[in-house]
PyMOL commands that place a pseudoatom at each C-alpha (Angstrom):
pseudoatom trace, name=CA, resn=MET, resi=1, chain=A, elem=C, hetatm=0, pos=[59.617, -16.600, 13.531]
pseudoatom trace, name=CA, resn=ARG, resi=2, chain=A, elem=C, hetatm=0, pos=[59.194, -15.286, 10.010]
pseudoatom trace, name=CA, resn=ALA, resi=3, chain=A, elem=C, hetatm=0, pos=[57.275, -18.344, 8.980]
pseudoatom trace, name=CA, resn=LEU, resi=4, chain=A, elem=C, hetatm=0, pos=[55.067, -18.132, 11.916]
pseudoatom trace, name=CA, resn=PHE, resi=5, chain=A, elem=C, hetatm=0, pos=[53.193, -14.723, 10.887]
pseudoatom trace, name=CA, resn=PRO, resi=6, chain=A, elem=C, hetatm=0, pos=[52.145, -15.936, 7.626]
pseudoatom trace, name=CA, resn=THR, resi=7, chain=A, elem=C, hetatm=0, pos=[50.988, -19.294, 9.029]
pseudoatom trace, name=CA, resn=ILE, resi=8, chain=A, elem=C, hetatm=0, pos=[48.849, -17.404, 11.588]
pseudoatom trace, name=CA, resn=LEU, resi=9, chain=A, elem=C, hetatm=0, pos=[47.517, -14.880, 8.849]
pseudoatom trace, name=CA, resn=VAL, resi=10, chain=A, elem=C, hetatm=0, pos=[46.384, -17.701, 6.667]
pseudoatom trace, name=CA, resn=ILE, resi=11, chain=A, elem=C, hetatm=0, pos=[44.659, -19.444, 9.755]
pseudoatom trace, name=CA, resn=CYS, resi=12, chain=A, elem=C, hetatm=0, pos=[42.844, -16.207, 10.596]
pseudoatom trace, name=CA, resn=ILE, resi=13, chain=A, elem=C, hetatm=0, pos=[41.658, -15.155, 7.249]
pseudoatom trace, name=CA, resn=PRO, resi=14, chain=A, elem=C, hetatm=0, pos=[37.996, -15.827, 6.884]
pseudoatom trace, name=CA, resn=PHE, resi=15, chain=A, elem=C, hetatm=0, pos=[37.287, -17.806, 3.822]
pseudoatom trace, name=CA, resn=VAL, resi=16, chain=A, elem=C, hetatm=0, pos=[34.130, -17.114, 1.824]
pseudoatom trace, name=CA, resn=SER, resi=17, chain=A, elem=C, hetatm=0, pos=[31.740, -19.854, 1.909]
pseudoatom trace, name=CA, resn=TYR, resi=18, chain=A, elem=C, hetatm=0, pos=[28.104, -20.037, 0.737]
pseudoatom trace, name=CA, resn=SER, resi=19, chain=A, elem=C, hetatm=0, pos=[25.444, -21.397, 3.029]
pseudoatom trace, name=CA, resn=VAL, resi=20, chain=A, elem=C, hetatm=0, pos=[23.671, -23.415, 0.413]
pseudoatom trace, name=CA, resn=GLU, resi=21, chain=A, elem=C, hetatm=0, pos=[23.636, -26.955, 1.640]
pseudoatom trace, name=CA, resn=PRO, resi=22, chain=A, elem=C, hetatm=0, pos=[24.013, -29.920, -0.721]
pseudoatom trace, name=CA, resn=THR, resi=23, chain=A, elem=C, hetatm=0, pos=[20.510, -31.141, -0.113]
pseudoatom trace, name=CA, resn=GLU, resi=24, chain=A, elem=C, hetatm=0, pos=[19.313, -27.676, -1.613]
pseudoatom trace, name=CA, resn=VAL, resi=25, chain=A, elem=C, hetatm=0, pos=[21.204, -27.773, -4.794]
pseudoatom trace, name=CA, resn=LEU, resi=26, chain=A, elem=C, hetatm=0, pos=[18.937, -28.347, -7.935]
pseudoatom trace, name=CA, resn=SER, resi=27, chain=A, elem=C, hetatm=0, pos=[20.091, -31.294, -10.359]
pseudoatom trace, name=CA, resn=ASP, resi=28, chain=A, elem=C, hetatm=0, pos=[19.668, -29.051, -13.370]
pseudoatom trace, name=CA, resn=PRO, resi=29, chain=A, elem=C, hetatm=0, pos=[22.756, -26.653, -13.470]
pseudoatom trace, name=CA, resn=ILE, resi=30, chain=A, elem=C, hetatm=0, pos=[20.837, -23.989, -15.435]
pseudoatom trace, name=CA, resn=LEU, resi=31, chain=A, elem=C, hetatm=0, pos=[18.135, -23.571, -12.728]
pseudoatom trace, name=CA, resn=GLU, resi=32, chain=A, elem=C, hetatm=0, pos=[20.649, -23.675, -10.068]
pseudoatom trace, name=CA, resn=GLU, resi=33, chain=A, elem=C, hetatm=0, pos=[22.570, -20.839, -11.690]
pseudoatom trace, name=CA, resn=ARG, resi=34, chain=A, elem=C, hetatm=0, pos=[19.170, -18.936, -11.873]
pseudoatom trace, name=CA, resn=ALA, resi=35, chain=A, elem=C, hetatm=0, pos=[18.520, -19.709, -8.282]
pseudoatom trace, name=CA, resn=ARG, resi=36, chain=A, elem=C, hetatm=0, pos=[21.880, -18.453, -7.268]
pseudoatom trace, name=CA, resn=ASP, resi=37, chain=A, elem=C, hetatm=0, pos=[21.317, -15.141, -9.106]
pseudoatom trace, name=CA, resn=ILE, resi=38, chain=A, elem=C, hetatm=0, pos=[18.010, -14.677, -7.536]
pseudoatom trace, name=CA, resn=SER, resi=39, chain=A, elem=C, hetatm=0, pos=[19.338, -15.608, -4.140]
pseudoatom trace, name=CA, resn=LYS, resi=40, chain=A, elem=C, hetatm=0, pos=[21.983, -12.979, -4.273]
pseudoatom trace, name=CA, resn=ASP, resi=41, chain=A, elem=C, hetatm=0, pos=[19.299, -10.209, -4.756]
pseudoatom trace, name=CA, resn=LEU, resi=42, chain=A, elem=C, hetatm=0, pos=[17.346, -11.435, -1.599]
pseudoatom trace, name=CA, resn=ARG, resi=43, chain=A, elem=C, hetatm=0, pos=[17.960, -10.206, 1.992]
pseudoatom trace, name=CA, resn=CYS, resi=44, chain=A, elem=C, hetatm=0, pos=[18.150, -12.727, 4.742]
pseudoatom trace, name=CA, resn=LEU, resi=45, chain=A, elem=C, hetatm=0, pos=[15.260, -11.319, 7.085]
pseudoatom trace, name=CA, resn=VAL, resi=46, chain=A, elem=C, hetatm=0, pos=[17.119, -12.531, 10.068]
pseudoatom trace, name=CA, resn=CYS, resi=47, chain=A, elem=C, hetatm=0, pos=[20.599, -11.268, 9.520]
pseudoatom trace, name=CA, resn=GLN, resi=48, chain=A, elem=C, hetatm=0, pos=[19.466, -8.177, 7.396]
pseudoatom trace, name=CA, resn=ASN, resi=49, chain=A, elem=C, hetatm=0, pos=[22.805, -7.475, 5.855]
pseudoatom trace, name=CA, resn=GLU, resi=50, chain=A, elem=C, hetatm=0, pos=[23.518, -10.652, 4.014]
pseudoatom trace, name=CA, resn=SER, resi=51, chain=A, elem=C, hetatm=0, pos=[21.956, -12.350, 1.004]
pseudoatom trace, name=CA, resn=ILE, resi=52, chain=A, elem=C, hetatm=0, pos=[19.925, -15.491, 1.746]
pseudoatom trace, name=CA, resn=ASP, resi=53, chain=A, elem=C, hetatm=0, pos=[22.768, -17.421, -0.220]
pseudoatom trace, name=CA, resn=ASP, resi=54, chain=A, elem=C, hetatm=0, pos=[25.359, -16.486, 2.293]
pseudoatom trace, name=CA, resn=SER, resi=55, chain=A, elem=C, hetatm=0, pos=[23.245, -16.733, 5.552]
pseudoatom trace, name=CA, resn=ASN, resi=56, chain=A, elem=C, hetatm=0, pos=[23.079, -19.788, 7.819]
pseudoatom trace, name=CA, resn=ALA, resi=57, chain=A, elem=C, hetatm=0, pos=[19.700, -18.655, 9.317]
pseudoatom trace, name=CA, resn=SER, resi=58, chain=A, elem=C, hetatm=0, pos=[16.920, -21.260, 9.104]
pseudoatom trace, name=CA, resn=LEU, resi=59, chain=A, elem=C, hetatm=0, pos=[14.543, -18.547, 7.586]
pseudoatom trace, name=CA, resn=ALA, resi=60, chain=A, elem=C, hetatm=0, pos=[17.231, -17.988, 4.950]
pseudoatom trace, name=CA, resn=LYS, resi=61, chain=A, elem=C, hetatm=0, pos=[17.189, -21.746, 4.243]
pseudoatom trace, name=CA, resn=ASP, resi=62, chain=A, elem=C, hetatm=0, pos=[13.524, -21.792, 3.889]
pseudoatom trace, name=CA, resn=LEU, resi=63, chain=A, elem=C, hetatm=0, pos=[13.758, -19.015, 1.342]
pseudoatom trace, name=CA, resn=ARG, resi=64, chain=A, elem=C, hetatm=0, pos=[16.360, -20.686, -0.787]
pseudoatom trace, name=CA, resn=ILE, resi=65, chain=A, elem=C, hetatm=0, pos=[14.257, -23.718, -0.987]
pseudoatom trace, name=CA, resn=LEU, resi=66, chain=A, elem=C, hetatm=0, pos=[11.248, -21.675, -1.811]
pseudoatom trace, name=CA, resn=VAL, resi=67, chain=A, elem=C, hetatm=0, pos=[13.009, -19.875, -4.606]
pseudoatom trace, name=CA, resn=ARG, resi=68, chain=A, elem=C, hetatm=0, pos=[14.166, -23.327, -5.892]
pseudoatom trace, name=CA, resn=GLU, resi=69, chain=A, elem=C, hetatm=0, pos=[10.505, -24.802, -5.708]
pseudoatom trace, name=CA, resn=ARG, resi=70, chain=A, elem=C, hetatm=0, pos=[9.370, -21.840, -7.672]
pseudoatom trace, name=CA, resn=LEU, resi=71, chain=A, elem=C, hetatm=0, pos=[11.811, -22.084, -10.359]
pseudoatom trace, name=CA, resn=VAL, resi=72, chain=A, elem=C, hetatm=0, pos=[11.092, -25.926, -10.755]
pseudoatom trace, name=CA, resn=ALA, resi=73, chain=A, elem=C, hetatm=0, pos=[7.414, -25.102, -10.851]
pseudoatom trace, name=CA, resn=GLY, resi=74, chain=A, elem=C, hetatm=0, pos=[8.242, -22.916, -14.091]
pseudoatom trace, name=CA, resn=ASP, resi=75, chain=A, elem=C, hetatm=0, pos=[8.391, -19.297, -12.876]
pseudoatom trace, name=CA, resn=SER, resi=76, chain=A, elem=C, hetatm=0, pos=[10.646, -16.899, -14.344]
pseudoatom trace, name=CA, resn=ASP, resi=77, chain=A, elem=C, hetatm=0, pos=[12.929, -14.899, -12.283]
pseudoatom trace, name=CA, resn=ASP, resi=78, chain=A, elem=C, hetatm=0, pos=[10.756, -11.840, -11.982]
pseudoatom trace, name=CA, resn=GLU, resi=79, chain=A, elem=C, hetatm=0, pos=[7.975, -13.959, -10.957]
pseudoatom trace, name=CA, resn=VAL, resi=80, chain=A, elem=C, hetatm=0, pos=[9.857, -15.558, -8.253]
pseudoatom trace, name=CA, resn=LEU, resi=81, chain=A, elem=C, hetatm=0, pos=[11.120, -12.192, -7.045]
pseudoatom trace, name=CA, resn=ASN, resi=82, chain=A, elem=C, hetatm=0, pos=[7.597, -10.791, -7.130]
pseudoatom trace, name=CA, resn=PHE, resi=83, chain=A, elem=C, hetatm=0, pos=[6.318, -13.732, -5.110]
pseudoatom trace, name=CA, resn=ILE, resi=84, chain=A, elem=C, hetatm=0, pos=[8.971, -13.186, -2.500]
pseudoatom trace, name=CA, resn=VAL, resi=85, chain=A, elem=C, hetatm=0, pos=[8.088, -9.401, -2.422]
pseudoatom trace, name=CA, resn=ASP, resi=86, chain=A, elem=C, hetatm=0, pos=[4.531, -10.020, -2.214]
pseudoatom trace, name=CA, resn=ARG, resi=87, chain=A, elem=C, hetatm=0, pos=[4.832, -12.466, 0.578]
pseudoatom trace, name=CA, resn=TYR, resi=88, chain=A, elem=C, hetatm=0, pos=[7.591, -10.581, 2.625]
pseudoatom trace, name=CA, resn=GLY, resi=89, chain=A, elem=C, hetatm=0, pos=[7.638, -7.195, 1.549]
pseudoatom trace, name=CA, resn=GLU, resi=90, chain=A, elem=C, hetatm=0, pos=[10.265, -5.129, -0.348]
pseudoatom trace, name=CA, resn=PHE, resi=91, chain=A, elem=C, hetatm=0, pos=[12.390, -5.264, 2.788]
pseudoatom trace, name=CA, resn=ALA, resi=92, chain=A, elem=C, hetatm=0, pos=[13.275, -8.835, 1.208]
pseudoatom trace, name=CA, resn=LEU, resi=93, chain=A, elem=C, hetatm=0, pos=[15.137, -7.187, -1.560]
pseudoatom trace, name=CA, resn=LEU, resi=94, chain=A, elem=C, hetatm=0, pos=[18.875, -6.107, -0.994]
pseudoatom trace, name=CA, resn=LYS, resi=95, chain=A, elem=C, hetatm=0, pos=[18.661, -3.518, -3.899]
pseudoatom trace, name=CA, resn=PRO, resi=96, chain=A, elem=C, hetatm=0, pos=[15.209, -1.865, -3.357]
pseudoatom trace, name=CA, resn=ARG, resi=97, chain=A, elem=C, hetatm=0, pos=[13.275, -0.750, -6.381]
pseudoatom trace, name=CA, resn=SER, resi=98, chain=A, elem=C, hetatm=0, pos=[13.420, 2.840, -7.493]
pseudoatom trace, name=CA, resn=ASP, resi=99, chain=A, elem=C, hetatm=0, pos=[9.859, 3.141, -8.610]
pseudoatom trace, name=CA, resn=GLY, resi=100, chain=A, elem=C, hetatm=0, pos=[6.297, 4.181, -7.351]
pseudoatom trace, name=CA, resn=PHE, resi=101, chain=A, elem=C, hetatm=0, pos=[6.454, 5.063, -3.613]
pseudoatom trace, name=CA, resn=ASN, resi=102, chain=A, elem=C, hetatm=0, pos=[10.227, 4.337, -3.168]
pseudoatom trace, name=CA, resn=LEU, resi=103, chain=A, elem=C, hetatm=0, pos=[10.853, 6.992, -5.752]
pseudoatom trace, name=CA, resn=ILE, resi=104, chain=A, elem=C, hetatm=0, pos=[10.042, 9.550, -3.031]
pseudoatom trace, name=CA, resn=LEU, resi=105, chain=A, elem=C, hetatm=0, pos=[12.615, 7.988, -0.931]
pseudoatom trace, name=CA, resn=TRP, resi=106, chain=A, elem=C, hetatm=0, pos=[15.230, 7.973, -3.481]
pseudoatom trace, name=CA, resn=LEU, resi=107, chain=A, elem=C, hetatm=0, pos=[14.722, 11.611, -4.293]
pseudoatom trace, name=CA, resn=SER, resi=108, chain=A, elem=C, hetatm=0, pos=[14.118, 12.953, -0.717]
pseudoatom trace, name=CA, resn=GLY, resi=109, chain=A, elem=C, hetatm=0, pos=[17.986, 12.589, -0.020]
pseudoatom trace, name=CA, resn=PRO, resi=110, chain=A, elem=C, hetatm=0, pos=[19.129, 14.839, -2.878]
pseudoatom trace, name=CA, resn=LEU, resi=111, chain=A, elem=C, hetatm=0, pos=[16.354, 17.283, -2.477]
pseudoatom trace, name=CA, resn=MET, resi=112, chain=A, elem=C, hetatm=0, pos=[17.112, 17.678, 1.219]
pseudoatom trace, name=CA, resn=LEU, resi=113, chain=A, elem=C, hetatm=0, pos=[20.633, 18.151, 0.432]
pseudoatom trace, name=CA, resn=LEU, resi=114, chain=A, elem=C, hetatm=0, pos=[19.830, 20.831, -2.087]
pseudoatom trace, name=CA, resn=ILE, resi=115, chain=A, elem=C, hetatm=0, pos=[17.668, 22.616, 0.492]
pseudoatom trace, name=CA, resn=ALA, resi=116, chain=A, elem=C, hetatm=0, pos=[20.341, 22.440, 3.042]
pseudoatom trace, name=CA, resn=LEU, resi=117, chain=A, elem=C, hetatm=0, pos=[22.868, 23.865, 0.580]
pseudoatom trace, name=CA, resn=ILE, resi=118, chain=A, elem=C, hetatm=0, pos=[20.310, 26.825, -0.393]
pseudoatom trace, name=CA, resn=ILE, resi=119, chain=A, elem=C, hetatm=0, pos=[19.870, 27.492, 3.334]
pseudoatom trace, name=CA, resn=SER, resi=120, chain=A, elem=C, hetatm=0, pos=[23.493, 27.525, 4.081]
pseudoatom trace, name=CA, resn=PHE, resi=121, chain=A, elem=C, hetatm=0, pos=[24.393, 29.638, 1.133]
pseudoatom trace, name=CA, resn=THR, resi=122, chain=A, elem=C, hetatm=0, pos=[21.769, 32.295, 2.201]
pseudoatom trace, name=CA, resn=PHE, resi=123, chain=A, elem=C, hetatm=0, pos=[22.932, 32.276, 5.885]
pseudoatom trace, name=CA, resn=ILE, resi=124, chain=A, elem=C, hetatm=0, pos=[26.469, 32.747, 4.959]
pseudoatom trace, name=CA, resn=LYS, resi=125, chain=A, elem=C, hetatm=0, pos=[25.693, 35.443, 2.456]
pseudoatom trace, name=CA, resn=SER, resi=126, chain=A, elem=C, hetatm=0, pos=[23.474, 37.430, 5.088]
pseudoatom trace, name=CA, resn=ASN, resi=127, chain=A, elem=C, hetatm=0, pos=[26.348, 37.309, 7.344]
pseudoatom trace, name=CA, resn=HIS, resi=128, chain=A, elem=C, hetatm=0, pos=[28.601, 38.946, 5.066]
pseudoatom trace, name=CA, resn=LYS, resi=129, chain=A, elem=C, hetatm=0, pos=[26.408, 42.105, 4.725]
pseudoatom trace, name=CA, resn=PRO, resi=130, chain=A, elem=C, hetatm=0, pos=[27.885, 45.095, 6.463]
pseudoatom trace, name=CA, resn=LYS, resi=131, chain=A, elem=C, hetatm=0, pos=[25.765, 45.629, 9.838]
pseudoatom trace, name=CA, resn=ARG, resi=132, chain=A, elem=C, hetatm=0, pos=[23.926, 48.773, 9.998]
pseudoatom trace, name=CA, resn=TYR, resi=133, chain=A, elem=C, hetatm=0, pos=[23.090, 50.431, 13.360]
pseudoatom trace, name=CA, resn=ILE, resi=134, chain=A, elem=C, hetatm=0, pos=[20.135, 52.434, 13.979]
pseudoatom trace, name=CA, resn=THR, resi=135, chain=A, elem=C, hetatm=0, pos=[21.252, 55.918, 15.107]
pseudoatom trace, name=CA, resn=ALA, resi=136, chain=A, elem=C, hetatm=0, pos=[17.993, 57.574, 14.976]
pseudoatom trace, name=CA, resn=GLY, resi=137, chain=A, elem=C, hetatm=0, pos=[17.183, 59.138, 18.260]
pseudoatom trace, name=CA, resn=LEU, resi=138, chain=A, elem=C, hetatm=0, pos=[20.856, 59.325, 19.298]
pseudoatom trace, name=CA, resn=SER, resi=139, chain=A, elem=C, hetatm=0, pos=[22.702, 62.462, 20.346]
pseudoatom trace, name=CA, resn=ASP, resi=140, chain=A, elem=C, hetatm=0, pos=[25.872, 63.544, 18.574]
pseudoatom trace, name=CA, resn=HIS, resi=141, chain=A, elem=C, hetatm=0, pos=[27.924, 62.353, 21.481]
pseudoatom trace, name=CA, resn=GLU, resi=142, chain=A, elem=C, hetatm=0, pos=[26.306, 58.876, 21.507]
pseudoatom trace, name=CA, resn=LYS, resi=143, chain=A, elem=C, hetatm=0, pos=[26.901, 58.645, 17.724]
pseudoatom trace, name=CA, resn=ARG, resi=144, chain=A, elem=C, hetatm=0, pos=[30.540, 59.318, 18.225]
pseudoatom trace, name=CA, resn=GLU, resi=145, chain=A, elem=C, hetatm=0, pos=[30.628, 56.668, 21.014]
pseudoatom trace, name=CA, resn=LEU, resi=146, chain=A, elem=C, hetatm=0, pos=[29.013, 54.137, 18.939]
pseudoatom trace, name=CA, resn=SER, resi=147, chain=A, elem=C, hetatm=0, pos=[31.153, 54.615, 15.892]
pseudoatom trace, name=CA, resn=LYS, resi=148, chain=A, elem=C, hetatm=0, pos=[34.361, 54.179, 18.292]
pseudoatom trace, name=CA, resn=ILE, resi=149, chain=A, elem=C, hetatm=0, pos=[32.934, 50.956, 19.585]
pseudoatom trace, name=CA, resn=VAL, resi=150, chain=A, elem=C, hetatm=0, pos=[31.925, 49.661, 16.180]
pseudoatom trace, name=CA, resn=SER, resi=151, chain=A, elem=C, hetatm=0, pos=[35.411, 50.722, 14.649]
pseudoatom trace, name=CA, resn=GLU, resi=152, chain=A, elem=C, hetatm=0, pos=[37.208, 48.757, 17.377]
pseudoatom trace, name=CA, resn=ASP, resi=153, chain=A, elem=C, hetatm=0, pos=[35.577, 45.456, 16.318]
for i in range(1, 153): cmd.bond("trace and resi %d" % i, "trace and resi %d" % (i + 1))
show_as sticks, trace
zoom trace
């Protein structure tokens, strides 16, 4: 019985496997290594949470082939990434760039947190002030009754 549990555990553990098919692998190991590095930074547009290197989707396969074709054509890593971004948009990057218009998105989160903290601090501080009651226009009897009610709280 004790040997059964480890056996089931080993069978059920998912093993990491790359989806790069043998027909896609380049014969030049340096270019293949560059292609793998680039593929790790590109998002599968179908799966959306995997790199194209890890995805089995046909679009991911097409992107892997496109990356390898661009490398064979002599493009640098940045040129390949820029080609993919120009064609599919920045959504194709797993790690979005933090410049230009994206800088607004990167900074808006901390800015909203700072604004929320300022509003919270102001609200909490305003609730700690002693409450003042307007007693103008009240008779002496009404003022005594009001002070009894306030002192009971």
